[in-house]
Z-matrix of the N, CA and C atoms (Angstrom, degrees):
N
C 1 1.453
C 2 1.535 1 108.89
N 3 1.311 2 116.26 1 141.69
C 4 1.454 3 122.49 2 -178.10
C 5 1.519 4 109.78 3 -83.79
N 6 1.328 5 115.88 4 128.25
C 7 1.460 6 121.33 5 173.97
C 8 1.523 7 107.13 6 -78.79
N 9 1.324 8 117.25 7 114.71
C 10 1.464 9 122.27 8 -172.94
C 11 1.534 10 111.37 9 -62.47
N 12 1.321 11 116.96 10 -39.95
C 13 1.466 12 120.38 11 -179.11
C 14 1.523 13 111.26 12 -65.57
N 15 1.329 14 116.85 13 -43.64
C 16 1.464 15 120.37 14 178.89
C 17 1.534 16 110.96 15 -68.59
N 18 1.332 17 116.65 16 -37.45
C 19 1.463 18 120.42 17 176.28
C 20 1.530 19 109.60 18 -60.24
N 21 1.326 20 116.48 19 -44.08
C 22 1.471 21 121.23 20 179.29
C 23 1.520 22 110.27 21 -61.11
N 24 1.327 23 117.51 22 -40.21
C 25 1.471 24 120.54 23 177.97
C 26 1.526 25 111.15 24 -63.78
N 27 1.328 26 117.18 25 -40.28
C 28 1.470 27 119.64 26 178.18
C 29 1.524 28 110.93 27 -68.74
N 30 1.322 29 116.97 28 -34.31
C 31 1.468 30 120.59 29 176.06
C 32 1.526 31 109.81 30 -64.38
N 33 1.321 32 117.19 31 -38.91
C 34 1.473 33 121.21 32 176.10
C 35 1.525 34 111.11 33 -63.45
N 36 1.328 35 116.46 34 -37.58
C 37 1.468 36 120.62 35 177.72
C 38 1.530 37 109.79 36 -62.61
N 39 1.326 38 117.30 37 -41.77
C 40 1.467 39 121.48 38 178.40
C 41 1.528 40 109.63 39 -62.53
N 42 1.318 41 116.81 40 -45.00
C 43 1.470 42 121.43 41 179.92
C 44 1.518 43 110.26 42 -60.52
N 45 1.324 44 117.43 43 -44.05
C 46 1.471 45 121.26 44 179.41
C 47 1.521 46 111.35 45 -67.85
N 48 1.332 47 116.79 46 -40.73
C 49 1.460 48 121.27 47 -178.40
C 50 1.531 49 111.01 48 -60.22
N 51 1.318 50 116.59 49 -44.85
C 52 1.458 51 120.93 50 -178.49
C 53 1.531 52 112.66 51 -86.70
N 54 1.335 53 115.77 52 -1.78
C 55 1.464 54 121.88 53 178.98
C 56 1.526 55 111.32 54 53.49
N 57 1.332 56 114.99 55 52.23
C 58 1.456 57 121.49 56 178.26
C 59 1.526 58 108.64 57 -126.19
N 60 1.297 59 115.12 58 165.02
C 61 1.465 60 120.11 59 176.00
C 62 1.524 61 109.15 60 -91.58
N 63 1.312 62 115.23 61 167.71
C 64 1.466 63 119.81 62 176.66
C 65 1.532 64 110.36 63 -61.78
N 66 1.323 65 116.49 64 -35.29
C 67 1.467 66 120.64 65 179.08
C 68 1.529 67 111.15 66 -65.23
N 69 1.323 68 116.63 67 -40.90
C 70 1.470 69 120.06 68 178.74
C 71 1.525 70 110.12 69 -69.14
N 72 1.336 71 116.69 70 -37.81
C 73 1.459 72 119.86 71 176.08
C 74 1.527 73 109.94 72 -58.98
N 75 1.319 74 116.38 73 -46.37
C 76 1.466 75 120.84 74 178.97
C 77 1.522 76 110.91 75 -58.48
N 78 1.320 77 116.07 76 -41.79
C 79 1.462 78 120.45 77 179.61
C 80 1.523 79 110.85 78 -65.47
N 81 1.339 80 116.82 79 -43.75
C 82 1.457 81 120.77 80 -177.45
C 83 1.524 82 112.74 81 -64.94
N 84 1.335 83 117.07 82 -38.78
C 85 1.461 84 118.96 83 -178.12
C 86 1.525 85 111.95 84 -96.33
N 87 1.330 86 115.46 85 5.39
C 88 1.460 87 122.95 86 174.28
C 89 1.528 88 113.29 87 59.36
N 90 1.342 89 114.53 88 53.34
C 91 1.462 90 121.21 89 172.36
C 92 1.524 91 107.57 90 -128.96
N 93 1.309 92 116.59 91 167.21
C 94 1.459 93 120.03 92 177.94
C 95 1.527 94 109.99 93 -72.73
N 96 1.310 95 115.71 94 148.95
C 97 1.465 96 120.42 95 178.47
C 98 1.524 97 111.61 96 -57.42
N 99 1.314 98 115.72 97 -36.22
C 100 1.461 99 119.62 98 -179.03
C 101 1.529 100 111.41 99 -63.11
N 102 1.323 101 117.77 100 -29.65
C 103 1.466 102 121.03 101 177.75
C 104 1.520 103 110.61 102 -61.45
N 105 1.325 104 115.84 103 -44.87
C 106 1.465 105 120.89 104 178.59
C 107 1.524 106 109.24 105 -64.67
N 108 1.307 107 116.24 106 -47.00
C 109 1.462 108 121.47 107 -179.00
C 110 1.528 109 111.51 108 -58.81
N 111 1.318 110 116.86 109 -44.76
C 112 1.461 111 120.80 110 -178.45
C 113 1.522 112 111.88 111 -67.13
N 114 1.314 113 117.32 112 -35.76
C 115 1.467 114 120.34 113 177.88
C 116 1.521 115 110.11 114 -71.48
N 117 1.336 116 116.98 115 -43.84
C 118 1.461 117 120.42 116 -179.83
C 119 1.533 118 112.22 117 -63.84
N 120 1.317 119 116.54 118 -32.22
C 121 1.469 120 120.05 119 179.87
C 122 1.524 121 112.26 120 -83.35
N 123 1.333 122 117.29 121 -10.62
C 124 1.459 123 120.82 122 -179.18
C 125 1.511 124 113.29 123 87.86
N 126 1.311 125 117.45 124 3.22
C 127 1.463 126 121.30 125 -179.52
C 128 1.526 127 112.31 126 -67.74
N 129 1.346 128 115.76 127 -42.75
C 130 1.462 129 121.18 128 -177.83
C 131 1.518 130 111.01 129 -118.62
N 132 1.330 131 115.49 130 153.02
C 133 1.454 132 121.82 131 171.68
C 134 1.532 133 108.01 132 -89.10
N 135 1.319 134 117.44 133 149.55
C 136 1.464 135 118.82 134 177.75
C 137 1.522 136 110.78 135 -71.63
N 138 1.314 137 116.31 136 139.69
C 139 1.467 138 120.75 137 176.63
C 140 1.525 139 109.43 138 -83.74
N 141 1.305 140 116.23 139 165.76
C 142 1.462 141 120.73 140 176.06
C 143 1.523 142 109.88 141 -60.67
N 144 1.318 143 116.73 142 -41.34
C 145 1.463 144 121.55 143 178.52
C 146 1.529 145 110.78 144 -59.11
N 147 1.325 146 116.68 145 -42.69
C 148 1.465 147 121.80 146 179.32
C 149 1.531 148 110.03 147 -61.52
N 150 1.324 149 116.80 148 -48.09
C 151 1.467 150 121.47 149 -179.30
C 152 1.526 151 110.41 150 -61.36
N 153 1.333 152 117.32 151 -44.08
C 154 1.466 153 120.73 152 -179.72
C 155 1.522 154 111.88 153 -63.83
N 156 1.321 155 117.22 154 -35.62
C 157 1.468 156 120.59 155 177.43
C 158 1.522 157 111.07 156 -66.65
N 159 1.321 158 117.23 157 -38.67
C 160 1.475 159 121.02 158 176.24
C 161 1.523 160 109.52 159 -61.14
N 162 1.330 161 116.25 160 -48.67
C 163 1.468 162 121.02 161 -177.49
C 164 1.523 163 111.81 162 -64.20
N 165 1.323 164 116.69 163 -37.72
C 166 1.469 165 120.43 164 -179.65
C 167 1.529 166 111.07 165 -69.75
N 168 1.313 167 116.71 166 -40.23
C 169 1.462 168 121.18 167 -176.14
C 170 1.523 169 112.54 168 -77.92
N 171 1.331 170 115.95 169 -34.30
C 172 1.462 171 120.72 170 -176.33
C 173 1.525 172 109.35 171 -122.67
N 174 1.337 173 117.28 172 89.96
C 175 1.464 174 120.56 173 -175.36
C 176 1.531 175 114.06 174 -64.91
N 177 1.323 176 117.47 175 -15.95
C 178 1.466 177 119.77 176 178.82
C 179 1.522 178 111.95 177 -77.33
N 180 1.326 179 117.34 178 -9.93
C 181 1.468 180 121.44 179 -179.64
C 182 1.520 181 108.85 180 -86.00
N 183 1.311 182 115.37 181 127.07
C 184 1.455 183 122.19 182 179.61
C 185 1.528 184 109.15 183 -93.92
N 186 1.316 185 117.18 184 135.09
C 187 1.461 186 122.50 185 -175.59
C 188 1.520 187 112.59 186 -54.66
N 189 1.326 188 117.06 187 -52.38
C 190 1.462 189 119.59 188 -175.75
C 191 1.523 190 111.79 189 -67.32
N 192 1.322 191 116.99 190 -31.52
C 193 1.465 192 118.93 191 175.43
C 194 1.527 193 109.57 192 -66.51
N 195 1.319 194 116.77 193 -45.80
C 196 1.456 195 120.44 194 -178.55
C 197 1.530 196 111.40 195 -61.63
N 198 1.314 197 117.59 196 -43.74
C 199 1.463 198 121.06 197 -176.31
C 200 1.527 199 113.48 198 -80.61
N 201 1.328 200 116.93 199 -41.49
C 202 1.460 201 120.00 200 -170.86
C 203 1.525 202 115.41 201 -125.57
N 204 1.318 203 117.76 202 -4.00
C 205 1.459 204 119.80 203 -177.85
C 206 1.513 205 112.90 204 79.11
N 207 1.321 206 117.70 205 11.34
C 208 1.459 207 122.34 206 -179.70
C 209 1.521 208 108.35 207 -95.76
N 210 1.317 209 116.38 208 127.97
C 211 1.461 210 120.45 209 -178.27
C 212 1.511 211 110.27 210 108.77
N 213 1.319 212 115.52 211 -159.62
C 214 1.460 213 120.87 212 -175.57
C 215 1.520 214 110.99 213 -126.35
N 216 1.300 215 114.99 214 154.50
C 217 1.453 216 121.65 215 170.04
C 218 1.518 217 107.36 216 -136.46
N 219 1.306 218 118.35 217 130.74
C 220 1.460 219 127.05 218 -8.12
C 221 1.526 220 110.03 219 -69.70
N 222 1.334 221 115.25 220 149.32
C 223 1.462 222 117.99 221 -177.28
C 224 1.514 223 109.72 222 -70.02
N 225 1.308 224 114.18 223 147.48
C 226 1.458 225 120.78 224 179.49
C 227 1.519 226 108.34 225 -97.22
N 228 1.304 227 115.67 226 138.08
C 229 1.459 228 120.29 227 177.37
C 230 1.517 229 107.13 228 -90.85
N 231 1.309 230 115.48 229 123.07
C 232 1.450 231 120.94 230 178.96
C 233 1.523 232 108.51 231 -73.69
N 234 1.326 233 116.67 232 116.47
C 235 1.464 234 120.55 233 -176.70
C 236 1.523 235 111.82 234 -64.57
N 237 1.320 236 117.39 235 -22.43
C 238 1.462 237 120.03 236 177.46
C 239 1.520 238 110.98 237 -68.17
N 240 1.348 239 116.13 238 -29.41
C 241 1.453 240 119.95 239 -179.14
C 242 1.519 241 112.58 240 -73.48
N 243 1.328 242 117.45 241 -27.25
C 244 1.459 243 121.23 242 -176.12
C 245 1.525 244 108.20 243 -116.28
N 246 1.315 245 115.51 244 82.23
C 247 1.456 246 120.63 245 178.44
C 248 1.514 247 108.64 246 -127.46
N 249 1.324 248 116.62 247 153.46
C 250 1.461 249 119.07 248 179.82
C 251 1.522 250 112.93 249 -56.77
N 252 1.336 251 118.09 250 -30.17
C 253 1.463 252 119.76 251 -178.41
C 254 1.526 253 112.07 252 -64.15
N 255 1.320 254 116.88 253 -26.34
C 256 1.462 255 119.25 254 177.67
C 257 1.523 256 111.55 255 -67.39
N 258 1.324 257 116.98 256 -26.48
C 259 1.452 258 121.17 257 -177.17
C 260 1.515 259 112.32 258 -98.27
N 261 1.303 260 117.15 259 1.86
C 262 1.453 261 121.32 260 179.37
C 263 1.526 262 109.67 261 -63.29
N 264 1.305 263 116.28 262 134.24
C 265 1.462 264 123.74 263 179.96
C 266 1.527 265 113.55 264 63.68
N 267 1.294 266 118.29 265 22.75
C 268 1.459 267 121.77 266 177.54
C 269 1.525 268 108.34 267 -107.54
N 270 1.317 269 116.32 268 144.34
C 271 1.453 270 121.01 269 175.91
C 272 1.520 271 106.89 270 -95.18
N 273 1.321 272 116.71 271 110.97
C 274 1.448 273 120.64 272 179.40
C 275 1.518 274 109.25 273 -90.10
N 276 1.330 275 117.53 274 137.86
C 277 1.463 276 120.12 275 -178.13
C 278 1.514 277 112.21 276 -68.97
N 279 1.320 278 115.08 277 148.86
C 280 1.446 279 120.02 278 174.72
C 281 1.516 280 108.99 279 -74.72
N 282 1.328 281 116.30 280 146.24
C 283 1.463 282 121.10 281 -177.30
C 284 1.526 283 111.61 282 -56.96
N 285 1.322 284 117.49 283 -41.35
C 286 1.462 285 120.31 284 -177.08
C 287 1.527 286 111.69 285 -64.52
N 288 1.329 287 117.95 286 -33.28
C 289 1.457 288 120.88 287 179.05
C 290 1.522 289 111.05 288 -69.46
N 291 1.316 290 117.09 289 -35.64
C 292 1.459 291 120.60 290 178.32
C 293 1.518 292 109.71 291 -67.40
N 294 1.319 293 116.42 292 -46.61
C 295 1.458 294 120.98 293 -176.88
C 296 1.524 295 111.70 294 -64.33
N 297 1.324 296 117.73 295 -34.17
C 298 1.463 297 121.15 296 -177.45
C 299 1.525 298 112.71 297 -92.31
N 300 1.331 299 117.42 298 5.70
C 301 1.456 300 123.01 299 -179.19
C 302 1.529 301 112.37 300 54.99
N 303 1.315 302 115.74 301 35.18
C 304 1.454 303 119.85 302 177.93
C 305 1.522 304 108.96 303 -85.47
N 306 1.324 305 117.17 304 156.05
C 307 1.466 306 119.42 305 178.59
C 308 1.523 307 110.82 306 -58.25
N 309 1.309 308 115.35 307 144.02
C 310 1.458 309 121.80 308 -178.47
C 311 1.526 310 107.97 309 -114.24
N 312 1.318 311 116.02 310 133.08
C 313 1.453 312 120.10 311 178.16
C 314 1.521 313 108.26 312 -74.07
N 315 1.319 314 116.25 313 129.22
C 316 1.459 315 120.34 314 177.57
C 317 1.511 316 109.25 315 -127.87
N 318 1.320 317 115.40 316 156.88
C 319 1.449 318 120.51 317 176.88
C 320 1.518 319 108.90 318 -94.41
N 321 1.308 320 116.00 319 149.32
C 322 1.452 321 119.81 320 176.25
C 323 1.519 322 108.71 321 -97.73
N 324 1.312 323 115.43 322 156.00
C 325 1.455 324 119.97 323 177.20
C 326 1.517 325 108.68 324 -128.11
N 327 1.302 326 116.31 325 174.86
C 328 1.458 327 120.13 326 -179.73
C 329 1.523 328 111.74 327 -82.73
N 330 1.326 329 117.54 328 -2.92
C 331 1.463 330 120.33 329 177.88
C 332 1.519 331 110.04 330 -69.63
N 333 1.336 332 115.52 331 142.49
C 334 1.450 333 120.20 332 177.45
C 335 1.527 334 109.22 333 -90.13
N 336 1.314 335 116.08 334 147.00
C 337 1.459 336 121.17 335 178.84
C 338 1.517 337 108.51 336 -80.71
N 339 1.334 338 115.56 337 128.24
C 340 1.459 339 120.61 338 178.78
C 341 1.521 340 110.84 339 -88.54
N 342 1.350 341 115.59 340 -44.98
C 343 1.460 342 119.52 341 178.31
C 344 1.518 343 109.37 342 -161.39
N 345 1.323 344 115.34 343 160.38
C 346 1.459 345 122.97 344 176.95
C 347 1.516 346 107.03 345 -127.48
N 348 1.345 347 116.16 346 131.29
C 349 1.455 348 120.98 347 178.43
C 350 1.523 349 107.53 348 -118.08
N 351 1.332 350 116.45 349 127.40
C 352 1.458 351 121.53 350 178.45
C 353 1.518 352 107.71 351 -111.91
N 354 1.348 353 115.89 352 124.13
C 355 1.452 354 121.85 353 179.41
C 356 1.525 355 109.29 354 -101.90
N 357 1.327 356 116.22 355 132.31
C 358 1.444 357 121.94 356 179.73
C 359 1.521 358 110.30 357 -101.72
N 360 1.325 359 116.46 358 156.36
C 361 1.461 360 121.46 359 -177.44
C 362 1.521 361 113.15 360 -61.04
N 363 1.335 362 117.98 361 -24.76
C 364 1.464 363 119.99 362 -179.47
C 365 1.527 364 112.62 363 -81.62
N 366 1.347 365 117.24 364 6.63
C 367 1.460 366 120.99 365 176.92
C 368 1.518 367 113.75 366 91.87
N 369 1.324 368 118.83 367 -4.63
C 370 1.449 369 121.21 368 177.87
C 371 1.517 370 109.44 369 -89.59
N 372 1.325 371 115.87 370 167.74
C 373 1.448 372 119.71 371 178.14
C 374 1.518 373 110.36 372 -150.31
N 375 1.338 374 115.65 373 162.52
C 376 1.458 375 121.86 374 174.82
C 377 1.519 376 107.37 375 -125.27
N 378 1.315 377 115.04 376 138.14
C 379 1.454 378 122.16 377 -177.15
C 380 1.524 379 108.12 378 -115.31
N 381 1.329 380 117.74 379 119.26
C 382 1.449 381 122.41 380 -179.92
C 383 1.522 382 108.18 381 -113.16
N 384 1.338 383 116.42 382 122.21
C 385 1.452 384 121.50 383 178.09
C 386 1.528 385 109.20 384 -100.85
N 387 1.323 386 115.60 385 141.11
C 388 1.473 387 120.71 386 -179.26
C 389 1.498 388 111.16 387 -75.01
């Protein structure tokens, strides 16, 4: 469970880090100003939609840090994770195919699928286990 007071403190850290006001934060993540105010005051708990908007708008924010204070902010990108060798023999989609939502050719591997998670725009998701 998310501690609302600690969540509000981490939200304040994000606001200070980016040197923005609560009103600008609301504008950037496309929520009402009152939503930010109510969360900062501890009146309301953050919704899943609110958290996802923060993560989408500010990629340096780590989910577990935002929710539970576990991890670092801003998150560090492990350079070992993003190396050219990871993309070796991979077919990367063309930008135009992504933008037009056209099917993308992918390669298959011998790895078995454990689960598939589909996220919907309304903040809900479905989890399919193999």
